[in-house]
C-alpha positions in Angstrom: -21.1 -39.9 39.3 -18.2 -41.2 37.1 -18.7 -45.0 37.5 -21.1 -46.7 36.0 -23.2 -49.4 38.0 -24.1 -53.3 37.1 -28.0 -53.5 36.7 -30.5 -54.1 40.8 -26.5 -53.1 41.8 -28.3 -50.9 45.1 -25.3 -49.9 47.2 -24.5 -46.4 47.7 -26.9 -44.9 44.9 -26.2 -41.1 45.2 -21.9 -41.8 44.3 -21.4 -39.5 47.3 -18.6 -42.4 47.7 -16.3 -40.2 44.7 -16.4 -36.8 44.7 -15.9 -34.0 42.9 -12.3 -32.3 43.6 -11.6 -29.2 41.8 -8.0 -28.2 41.2 -5.9 -25.3 43.1 -4.5 -25.3 39.7 -5.6 -22.5 37.0 -5.6 -23.2 34.3 -5.0 -20.0 32.8 -5.5 -17.9 28.8 -3.1 -17.8 26.2 -1.8 -13.6 26.1 -0.2 -12.3 23.1 2.5 -10.5 22.6 2.4 -6.9 22.9 5.3 -4.7 21.0 4.4 -1.2 21.0 6.5 -0.5 24.3 9.4 -2.0 21.7 8.6 0.4 18.9 7.6 3.7 20.2 9.6 6.5 22.1 8.2 8.0 25.3 10.9 11.2 25.1 8.4 14.1 24.3 6.3 13.0 27.5 6.8 14.1 30.4 4.3 13.6 33.3 0.6 12.4 33.3 -1.7 13.9 35.4 -5.0 14.2 33.4 -7.1 13.4 30.9 -7.0 15.7 27.7 -3.2 16.8 28.7 -2.0 18.5 25.4 2.1 18.7 24.8 3.6 20.7 22.6 6.7 19.9 20.7 8.3 22.5 18.5 10.2 21.4 15.6 13.9 21.8 14.3 14.1 24.8 11.9 15.3 24.4 8.6 18.3 26.1 7.3 18.5 27.4 3.9 22.2 27.9 2.8 23.5 30.0 -0.3 26.4 30.3 -2.5 28.6 33.4 -1.4 31.0 34.9 -3.4 34.0 38.0 -2.1 31.9 41.0 -1.7 28.0 39.5 -0.7 26.3 41.0 1.5 25.0 37.7 3.7 21.7 37.6 4.9 20.6 36.6 8.2 17.0 34.3 7.9 14.7 34.6 10.7 14.4 31.3 12.7 11.2 29.5 12.4 9.6 27.8 16.0 7.0 25.4 14.6 5.4 23.6 17.1 2.1 20.7 16.5 0.4 19.1 19.6 -0.6 15.8 21.0 -3.4 15.6 23.0 -3.2 12.7 26.0 -6.8 11.2 25.2 -6.9 7.8 26.3 -8.6 6.3 29.2 -10.1 2.8 29.4 -10.8 1.1 32.8 -11.5 -2.5 35.2 -13.5 -2.8 38.2 -14.9 -6.1 39.7 -15.6 -6.8 43.5 -15.3 -10.2 45.7 -17.8 -11.0 48.5 -16.0 -11.9 51.5 -17.9 -14.6 51.9 -16.5 -16.2 48.5 -12.9 -14.4 49.3 -12.0 -17.0 52.7 -13.8 -20.1 51.1 -12.8 -20.5 47.7 -9.7 -22.8 47.3 -8.2 -20.4 44.9 -6.8 -16.9 44.9 -9.9 -15.3 42.3 -8.7 -11.2 43.6 -4.7 -12.3 42.3 -6.0 -14.2 38.8 -8.1 -10.9 38.0 -6.6 -8.7 39.2 -3.4 -10.2 36.8 -6.5 -11.1 33.7 -6.8 -7.0 34.1 -3.3 -5.6 33.5 -3.6 -7.8 30.7 -6.1 -6.9 29.2 -5.6 -2.9 29.3 -2.4 -3.8 28.5 -4.0 -5.8 25.1 -6.3 -3.0 24.7 -3.2 -0.7 24.0 -1.2 -2.7 22.2 -4.1 -2.7 19.7 -5.2 1.1 19.6 -1.8 2.2 19.1 -0.6 -0.4 16.2 -3.8 0.2 14.6 -3.0 4.5 15.5 -0.2 4.5 13.9 -0.8 2.1 10.9 -3.3 5.0 10.0 -6.7 2.7 11.5 -9.1 2.6 14.2 -11.0 0.5 16.4 -14.6 0.0 16.0 -14.5 -1.6 19.6 -12.3 -2.1 22.4 -10.7 -5.3 21.8 -10.9 -5.5 18.1 -8.2 -4.7 15.5 -8.9 -1.5 14.1 -10.4 -2.0 10.8 -11.4 1.2 10.0 -9.3 4.3 8.2 -8.5 6.6 10.6 -10.3 10.0 9.7 -9.9 11.6 14.0 -5.9 13.5 13.9 -5.1 13.8 17.7 -3.6 17.1 18.1 -2.5 19.3 15.3 -0.4 16.7 12.3 3.0 16.5 12.6 3.3 17.8 8.6 1.1 19.9 7.5 0.3 17.4 4.0 -0.5 14.4 6.1 -4.2 13.2 6.3 -6.4 12.3 8.5 -4.6 9.3 9.7 -1.5 11.5 9.9 0.3 9.5 7.3 2.2 10.6 4.3 0.4 8.9 0.9 4.1 8.3 -0.5 4.5 5.7 2.2 1.5 4.0 2.2 2.2 0.7 -0.3 -0.6 -1.2 -2.6 -1.0 -2.9 -5.6 0.2 0.0 -7.7 3.0 0.0 -6.3 4.1 -2.8 -8.0 4.9 -2.5 -11.7 5.1 -6.2 -11.9 1.7 -7.0 -11.4 -0.3 -6.4 -14.5 -3.9 -7.8 -13.7 -7.1 -5.8 -13.5 -8.4 -3.7 -10.6 -8.5 -1.0 -9.0 -5.0 0.2 -8.0 -5.5 1.0 -4.5 -6.5 -2.3 -3.9 -4.9 -4.3 -1.5 -0.8 -6.1 -3.1 -1.6 -10.0 -3.3 0.7 -11.6 -2.2 2.3 -15.0 -2.7 5.5 -16.4 -1.7 7.9 -16.8 -4.6 9.0 -20.4 -5.4 11.9 -22.3 -6.0 13.1 -22.2 -9.4 11.4 -19.0 -10.1 13.1 -17.8 -13.2 10.8 -14.2 -13.3 8.6 -12.0 -11.4 5.5 -13.4 -11.0 2.5 -11.3 -13.0 -0.1 -11.5 -10.4 1.6 -10.7 -7.4 3.8 -9.5 -5.2 5.8 -11.7 -2.7 6.7 -11.4 0.8 10.2 -10.0 0.5 9.7 -7.4 -2.1 7.0 -5.5 0.3 10.0 -5.6 2.8 12.8 -4.4 0.9 9.9 -1.6 -0.8 9.2 -0.3 2.6 13.4 -0.6 2.9 13.6 1.4 0.2 10.9 4.2 0.9 12.5 4.7 4.2 16.0 5.5 2.4 14.7 8.3 0.9 13.4 9.8 3.3 16.8 9.7 5.4 15.6 7.7 7.9 18.8 6.3 10.3 19.1 2.5 9.1 19.7 1.6 13.2 16.3 1.8 15.4 14.4 0.5 12.3 11.2 -1.9 12.7 9.1 -4.2 11.2 5.6 -5.5 13.0 3.8 -8.6 10.7 0.8 -10.2 11.4 0.9 -14.6 11.0 -0.7 -14.3 8.0 1.9 -12.0 5.9 4.8 -14.4 8.3 3.9 -18.0 7.2 4.1 -16.9 3.7 7.8 -14.7 4.2 8.5 -18.5 5.8 7.3 -20.0 2.5 9.9 -18.5 0.9 12.9 -19.2 -1.7 15.5 -16.7 -0.3 18.6 -17.3 1.0 18.7 -13.9 3.3 15.9 -16.1 5.2 17.8 -18.5 5.9 20.8 -16.6 7.3 18.3 -13.9 9.5 16.8 -17.0 11.1 20.2 -17.9 12.1 20.6 -15.0 14.1 17.1 -14.8 16.3 18.2 -13.7 19.5 15.9 -13.8 22.1 12.1 -14.6 21.1 10.8 -11.1 23.3 7.7 -9.7 23.3 6.9 -10.4 19.8 10.3 -10.7 18.3 11.1 -12.9 16.2 14.2 -11.7 14.0 17.0 -9.4 15.8 17.9 -7.9 11.7 15.5 -8.5 8.6 16.8 -6.4 6.3 17.8 -3.9 9.0 14.6 -3.9 10.1 13.5 -5.5 13.7 11.2 -8.2 12.5 8.2 -8.7 15.4 5.1 -10.6 14.8 1.7 -9.2 15.6 -2.2 -10.4 16.2 -3.3 -6.1 17.0 -1.9 -5.0 13.7 -5.2 -3.5 11.6 -7.2 -6.1 9.7 -10.1 -5.5 7.3 -13.4 -7.4 7.2 -12.3 -10.7 7.1 -8.4 -10.0 7.3 -5.4 -10.9 5.3 -6.1 -14.5 5.2 -8.5 -14.2 2.6 -7.5 -14.7 -1.0 -7.3 -13.2 -4.0 -5.4 -11.6 -6.5 -7.2 -9.5 -7.8 -10.3 -6.3 -6.9 -9.8 -6.6 -3.2 -10.4 -3.6 -0.8 -12.8 -5.0 1.4 -11.1 -7.8 3.1 -6.5 -7.5 3.9 -4.5 -7.3 7.0 -1.7 -4.6 7.0 1.7 -4.5 8.0 4.1 -1.6 9.1 7.6 -0.7 9.4 9.5 2.2 10.5 11.8 4.4 13.5 12.0 4.3 16.7 11.6 7.8 16.6 8.9 7.4 14.6 5.7 7.5 17.2 5.9 8.4 20.3 3.3 7.3 24.0 3.3 7.5 27.2 1.2 5.4 29.4 0.6 4.5 32.8 -2.4 3.2 35.2 -3.0 6.5 36.6 -5.2 4.6 39.5 -5.3 1.1 41.4 -7.8 1.3 44.3 -9.4 -1.4 46.2 -12.2 -0.8 49.0 -15.5 -1.8 50.4 -18.4 -1.6 48.8 -20.6 0.3 50.3 -23.8 -1.7 49.4 -22.3 -5.4 50.3 -19.7 -7.3 52.2 -16.7 -7.3 49.5 -13.7 -5.9 48.1 -13.9 -3.7 44.7 -10.7 -3.3 43.0 -10.4 -0.8 39.7 -8.1 0.4 38.1 -7.5 2.8 35.1 -5.3 3.6 32.8 -4.2 6.6 31.2 -2.2 6.9 27.7 -1.6 9.4 24.5 0.2 8.5 21.5 0.8 11.1 18.4 3.9 10.1 15.2 6.0 12.5 15.3 7.3 12.0 11.9 5.4 10.2 9.1 8.2 10.4 6.7 9.8 7.1 8.9 6.8 5.5 8.9 5.3 3.1 6.0 2.8 0.6 5.6 1.4 -1.8 3.5 -2.5 -3.2 2.8 -1.9 -7.0 1.2 -4.1 -10.5 1.0 -2.6 -13.7 1.0 -3.6 -14.2 -3.3 
């Protein structure tokens, strides 16, 4: 009962004159933006029919160029047919049921609400897992940010010199990637990051700035001759906050052309990248927000940049069905999400692990 009564007042003592009313409007949970569909391609995938399907991808043969002088006997080279494989090895499902009595008497369409939520949860898990994989990390549990270095190769490596995470060591930014940082700690630790503040006249000696990291990512892709058209960059909210704090005229211009905000896209062109913000990037330990300018290798975040051709994905709801529960008077709705992902061009992916200094 919502109303209090004066002492000695005994009319309608149970308060049934004031019923509890359940609203037909349901409070929907917030939903994270997904970005994998915008930064990966499905060019090499045919129809997915079952988990465990393998797709072979043949690489472009390398051609040798030789000098020629008059009378030189020309020798034709043999063409190589090197290939690598990917395996469609990821499948997730949902299942719930709705009793006939509950459905008949409910003032809310719980089946519709649950189906919508299930579709989102499958998409979010897919986004978390794929972002972790292409960044070199893996999940320890479903619906969790990837937090451990990936050591499971999907199929076979696209480049034999890549590590067990299918990425190239030369394309991973860490603390010793920036010569201005002189604080003493292991070089493979995360990059201590701080915004470059107004009035700064020299590079810091204990940190790097967000713009420095993005510029270095662009340089590494340039050195790999990666096409400038189709480049993307995915950062987490902590990195984005530091980036917004930067004292940079470039930022002022770039933020003026944000375009439509969709699927996590914040900027259409930032240093040549489409810039996305995602909460599904890898997070190790307590994550990127962990402060400290030295000896940080247990708590950090990871950002990743690349090209649209670098990673292939294929995803679909393989089965969605509603059937009668044989043990009760209820309908059961279940669905399965089947997908695969593969790093095709590790030279077109660059990662950076960092923490807020």
